[in-house]
KOLMIDREN-95050 format. One record per residue (C-alpha): residue in one letter; x, y, z. Coordinates in pm, 1 decimal. Layout:
N
+--------+----------+----------+----------+
: residu :        X :        Y :        Z :
+--------+----------+----------+----------+
:      a :        X :        Y :        Z :
...
+--------+----------+----------+----------+
***
This chain:
216
+--------+----------+----------+----------+
: residu :        X :        Y :        Z :
+--------+----------+----------+----------+
:      x :   4252.4 :  -1098.8 :    895.5 :
:      x :   4003.0 :  -1248.8 :   1141.7 :
:      x :   4237.9 :  -1185.9 :   1436.6 :
:      x :   4287.4 :   -825.4 :   1325.0 :
:      x :   3910.8 :   -774.7 :   1308.3 :
:      x :   3869.1 :   -911.8 :   1661.8 :
:      x :   4144.0 :   -678.7 :   1782.8 :
:      x :   3976.2 :   -373.8 :   1625.9 :
:      x :   3637.8 :   -470.1 :   1773.1 :
:      x :   3793.7 :   -505.5 :   2117.9 :
:      x :   3952.7 :   -159.5 :   2088.3 :
:      x :   3618.5 :     -7.2 :   1986.9 :
:      x :   3446.5 :   -175.6 :   2281.7 :
:      x :   3708.3 :    -35.5 :   2518.5 :
:      x :   3641.1 :    308.7 :   2372.6 :
:      x :   3275.1 :    273.5 :   2466.2 :
:      x :   3116.4 :    173.5 :   2134.6 :
:      x :   2816.3 :    -55.0 :   2188.5 :
:      x :   2711.7 :    -98.4 :   1826.1 :
:      x :   2913.7 :   -136.1 :   1509.2 :
:      x :   2725.3 :    -59.6 :   1190.3 :
:      x :   2862.9 :   -210.8 :    871.3 :
:      x :   2764.7 :   -157.4 :    511.1 :
:      x :   2765.2 :   -422.6 :    243.3 :
:      x :   3049.2 :   -416.4 :     -2.9 :
:      x :   2796.9 :   -442.4 :   -286.2 :
:      x :   2750.8 :   -146.0 :   -519.1 :
:      x :   2484.6 :     90.5 :   -391.6 :
:      x :   2192.1 :    183.6 :   -612.4 :
:      x :   2171.8 :    541.9 :   -733.1 :
:      x :   1884.6 :    758.7 :   -611.8 :
:      x :   1701.1 :    714.5 :   -942.3 :
:      x :   1743.0 :    337.4 :   -927.5 :
:      x :   1600.5 :    333.1 :   -575.2 :
:      x :   1301.6 :    542.6 :   -681.9 :
:      x :   1231.9 :    306.1 :   -973.4 :
:      x :   1246.7 :      1.8 :   -745.6 :
:      x :   1012.7 :    162.1 :   -491.5 :
:      x :    771.6 :    255.8 :   -769.4 :
:      x :    774.6 :   -106.5 :   -883.9 :
:      x :    679.4 :   -224.5 :   -533.9 :
:      x :    402.4 :     35.0 :   -527.1 :
:      x :    256.0 :    -99.1 :   -851.3 :
:      x :    265.8 :   -450.0 :   -705.5 :
:      x :     94.3 :   -366.0 :   -376.0 :
:      x :   -186.7 :   -181.4 :   -556.1 :
:      x :   -278.3 :   -516.3 :   -711.5 :
:      x :   -193.3 :   -731.5 :   -408.5 :
:      x :   -452.7 :   -981.7 :   -286.4 :
:      x :   -240.1 :  -1183.9 :    -43.3 :
:      x :   -483.2 :  -1115.4 :    242.3 :
:      x :   -841.8 :   -991.8 :    271.4 :
:      x :   -746.4 :   -630.0 :    339.7 :
:      x :   -757.1 :   -560.9 :    -34.1 :
:      x :  -1135.9 :   -601.8 :    -25.4 :
:      x :  -1195.3 :   -288.7 :    182.5 :
:      x :   -901.5 :    -62.5 :     91.4 :
:      x :   -931.8 :    241.9 :   -129.4 :
:      x :   -562.9 :    211.0 :   -213.7 :
:      x :   -250.7 :     54.0 :    -71.4 :
:      x :      0.5 :    289.8 :     90.7 :
:      x :    366.9 :    216.1 :     20.4 :
:      x :    536.5 :    498.6 :    210.8 :
:      x :    717.7 :    820.7 :    130.3 :
:      x :   1031.2 :   1016.3 :    201.3 :
:      x :   1400.4 :   1009.5 :    127.9 :
:      x :   1507.8 :    691.2 :    -57.7 :
:      x :   1858.5 :    747.5 :     84.7 :
:      x :   1735.1 :    794.3 :    441.9 :
:      x :   1950.7 :    678.6 :    730.4 :
:      x :   1635.4 :    646.5 :    942.7 :
:      x :   1297.6 :    486.7 :    868.2 :
:      x :    988.6 :    541.4 :   1082.5 :
:      x :    764.4 :    233.7 :   1069.1 :
:      x :    410.5 :    210.1 :   1204.7 :
:      x :    158.5 :    -72.1 :   1191.4 :
:      x :    -89.6 :     15.7 :    912.2 :
:      x :   -258.6 :    305.2 :    729.9 :
:      x :   -564.9 :    471.3 :    881.4 :
:      x :   -862.6 :    635.2 :    715.4 :
:      x :   -681.4 :    952.3 :    603.4 :
:      x :   -389.6 :    747.9 :    469.7 :
:      x :   -625.8 :    516.8 :    280.8 :
:      x :   -788.2 :    818.3 :    111.5 :
:      x :   -470.4 :   1008.4 :     30.6 :
:      x :   -236.0 :    717.2 :    -41.3 :
:      x :     24.3 :    864.6 :    194.8 :
:      x :    150.8 :    737.9 :    532.7 :
:      x :     99.5 :    925.2 :    860.2 :
:      x :   -112.1 :   1217.2 :    736.0 :
:      x :   -390.4 :   1197.6 :    996.0 :
:      x :   -377.4 :   1324.3 :   1355.1 :
:      x :   -103.9 :   1077.7 :   1453.2 :
:      x :     96.3 :   1171.7 :   1144.3 :
:      x :     68.5 :   1541.5 :   1218.5 :
:      x :    203.1 :   1476.0 :   1568.1 :
:      x :    493.8 :   1274.7 :   1428.2 :
:      x :    573.1 :   1549.8 :   1178.9 :
:      x :    558.5 :   1818.6 :   1449.0 :
:      x :    795.8 :   1626.9 :   1677.4 :
:      x :   1042.3 :   1564.4 :   1393.1 :
:      x :   1039.7 :   1936.3 :   1314.6 :
:      x :   1078.7 :   2022.2 :   1684.7 :
:      x :   1395.0 :   1809.4 :   1681.3 :
:      x :   1531.8 :   2034.2 :   1407.4 :
:      x :   1467.2 :   1814.0 :   1103.8 :
:      x :   1215.1 :   1782.7 :    821.8 :
:      x :    986.8 :   1487.1 :    765.9 :
:      x :   1119.5 :   1459.8 :    408.6 :
:      x :   1469.6 :   1378.6 :    536.1 :
:      x :   1349.6 :   1036.8 :    653.3 :
:      x :   1141.2 :    754.9 :    508.9 :
:      x :    801.0 :    684.2 :    664.9 :
:      x :    598.1 :    368.9 :    611.3 :
:      x :    399.2 :     91.1 :    780.5 :
:      x :    427.6 :   -284.2 :    820.3 :
:      x :     88.8 :   -337.3 :    651.4 :
:      x :     22.3 :   -144.1 :    334.8 :
:      x :   -359.3 :   -159.4 :    348.5 :
:      x :   -597.4 :    -17.4 :    607.3 :
:      x :   -759.9 :   -275.6 :    838.1 :
:      x :  -1138.9 :   -217.8 :    863.2 :
:      x :  -1226.3 :     18.9 :   1145.8 :
:      x :   -856.0 :     85.9 :   1203.1 :
:      x :   -827.5 :   -237.3 :   1401.2 :
:      x :   -487.9 :   -388.9 :   1476.6 :
:      x :   -353.3 :   -595.1 :   1183.9 :
:      x :   -362.3 :   -969.5 :   1241.1 :
:      x :    -38.5 :  -1171.6 :   1249.2 :
:      x :   -133.4 :  -1323.9 :    912.5 :
:      x :   -188.8 :   -981.2 :    755.7 :
:      x :    147.2 :   -858.2 :    881.2 :
:      x :    321.9 :  -1174.8 :    766.9 :
:      x :    166.9 :  -1139.7 :    420.0 :
:      x :    282.2 :   -779.2 :    387.6 :
:      x :    623.9 :   -800.4 :    552.7 :
:      x :    810.6 :   -903.6 :    233.9 :
:      x :    717.1 :   -566.5 :     79.7 :
:      x :    857.2 :   -384.7 :    381.8 :
:      x :   1172.0 :   -595.0 :    368.9 :
:      x :   1216.3 :   -495.3 :      3.0 :
:      x :   1182.9 :   -129.2 :     99.2 :
:      x :   1445.8 :   -169.2 :    369.1 :
:      x :   1680.9 :   -350.6 :    130.2 :
:      x :   1646.1 :    -69.8 :   -125.1 :
:      x :   1678.2 :    224.8 :    113.7 :
:      x :   1938.5 :     63.4 :    342.8 :
:      x :   1876.0 :    280.3 :    650.7 :
:      x :   2095.0 :    248.0 :    955.4 :
:      x :   1806.6 :    275.3 :   1204.1 :
:      x :   1447.0 :    152.3 :   1193.2 :
:      x :   1235.5 :    344.6 :   1444.8 :
:      x :    943.8 :    114.1 :   1523.7 :
:      x :    634.9 :    307.0 :   1628.5 :
:      x :    430.1 :     95.5 :   1866.6 :
:      x :    410.6 :   -261.2 :   1989.5 :
:      x :    251.9 :   -399.5 :   1671.7 :
:      x :    536.6 :   -282.9 :   1448.2 :
:      x :    790.5 :   -413.7 :   1699.0 :
:      x :    616.5 :   -751.8 :   1711.5 :
:      x :    634.4 :   -780.1 :   1332.0 :
:      x :   1015.3 :   -757.0 :   1348.4 :
:      x :   1082.0 :   -946.8 :   1671.0 :
:      x :    822.2 :  -1221.4 :   1631.7 :
:      x :    707.7 :  -1200.1 :   1992.9 :
:      x :    483.3 :  -1005.1 :   2224.9 :
:      x :    624.2 :   -660.4 :   2299.6 :
:      x :    532.2 :   -464.0 :   2612.6 :
:      x :    603.7 :   -124.6 :   2462.3 :
:      x :    566.8 :     69.1 :   2788.7 :
:      x :    853.4 :   -140.0 :   2928.3 :
:      x :   1061.1 :   -184.4 :   2613.8 :
:      x :   1043.3 :    160.4 :   2454.8 :
:      x :   1389.6 :    309.7 :   2418.9 :
:      x :   1539.7 :    -33.3 :   2348.6 :
:      x :   1797.3 :    -64.4 :   2070.5 :
:      x :   1815.0 :   -407.6 :   1908.2 :
:      x :   2037.1 :   -540.8 :   1630.5 :
:      x :   1835.1 :   -679.1 :   1340.8 :
:      x :   1990.7 :   -795.5 :   1013.2 :
:      x :   2260.2 :   -526.8 :    997.9 :
:      x :   2017.7 :   -255.9 :   1107.5 :
:      x :   1935.7 :   -109.4 :   1449.0 :
:      x :   1577.6 :   -122.9 :   1573.7 :
:      x :   1471.6 :    160.8 :   1802.7 :
:      x :   1144.8 :     90.4 :   1987.0 :
:      x :    908.0 :    366.5 :   2091.2 :
:      x :    541.1 :    459.1 :   2120.3 :
:      x :    304.5 :    501.8 :   1827.1 :
:      x :    193.8 :    866.1 :   1795.8 :
:      x :   -170.0 :    749.3 :   1818.1 :
:      x :    -95.2 :    613.2 :   2166.3 :
:      x :     51.3 :    949.2 :   2265.7 :
:      x :   -262.1 :   1128.7 :   2143.5 :
:      x :   -454.3 :    920.8 :   2399.7 :
:      x :   -184.0 :    964.3 :   2665.2 :
:      x :    -59.8 :   1319.5 :   2618.5 :
:      x :    174.4 :   1305.2 :   2916.5 :
:      x :    389.9 :   1070.6 :   2706.7 :
:      x :    449.1 :   1326.3 :   2429.4 :
:      x :    780.9 :   1437.2 :   2576.4 :
:      x :    888.8 :   1071.6 :   2595.5 :
:      x :    812.4 :   1017.2 :   2226.9 :
:      x :    991.5 :   1342.4 :   2143.1 :
:      x :   1304.4 :   1233.7 :   2331.5 :
:      x :   1292.3 :    891.5 :   2162.1 :
:      x :   1266.3 :   1049.6 :   1818.1 :
:      x :   1570.1 :   1265.8 :   1894.5 :
:      x :   1764.3 :    960.4 :   2014.9 :
:      x :   1672.3 :    759.8 :   1705.5 :
:      x :   1790.3 :   1044.5 :   1484.3 :
:      x :   2114.3 :   1081.2 :   1677.8 :
:      x :   2173.9 :    706.6 :   1647.6 :
:      x :   2112.0 :    720.0 :   1272.0 :
:      x :   2362.3 :   1000.7 :   1219.4 :
:      x :   2624.7 :    890.6 :   1470.1 :
+--------+----------+----------+----------+
***
């Protein structure tokens, strides 16, 4: 069996395949089961006091979208608009992300959108390593429930949370990295593009590539 698997992998490599995505043989949750599990996480994070961000939040922000999504967009943390509304990516950066997804021919609701940290850091500062580490188990639970093929990491902070190292996003954007049976796709955060508008086309192309990778 092992030799046969090696033979098949070699054939796929010769055909030009660089990545092989496999799904667990375990029974998949139904859509309703996934929704219930995500709702349970949401109830937990609303009461979470693992780090000091709970002291200044209005509410924690779990995420939203398709629980069966093949692609997740993951940023670093909620901002002021997200903190007020309890929804991810609804401010200026979120509107840009939504517009680029729609320009690619898709709807925001087809994917799942969330952040590494579930609470807004004061003044929209970058989350600390400790804050990200405290919150990451919730994100991991979301990923385990949704089981997307691709995780599109928006910005260096989100990438650092997964890779555990400094990420030079201007050099590493467009990278595809295997991570625990998922593919990480690194690109800019929409907030960065709002400050550097000449990079909007780059983010747009990356979003299209991440979507293509998820559906390939």
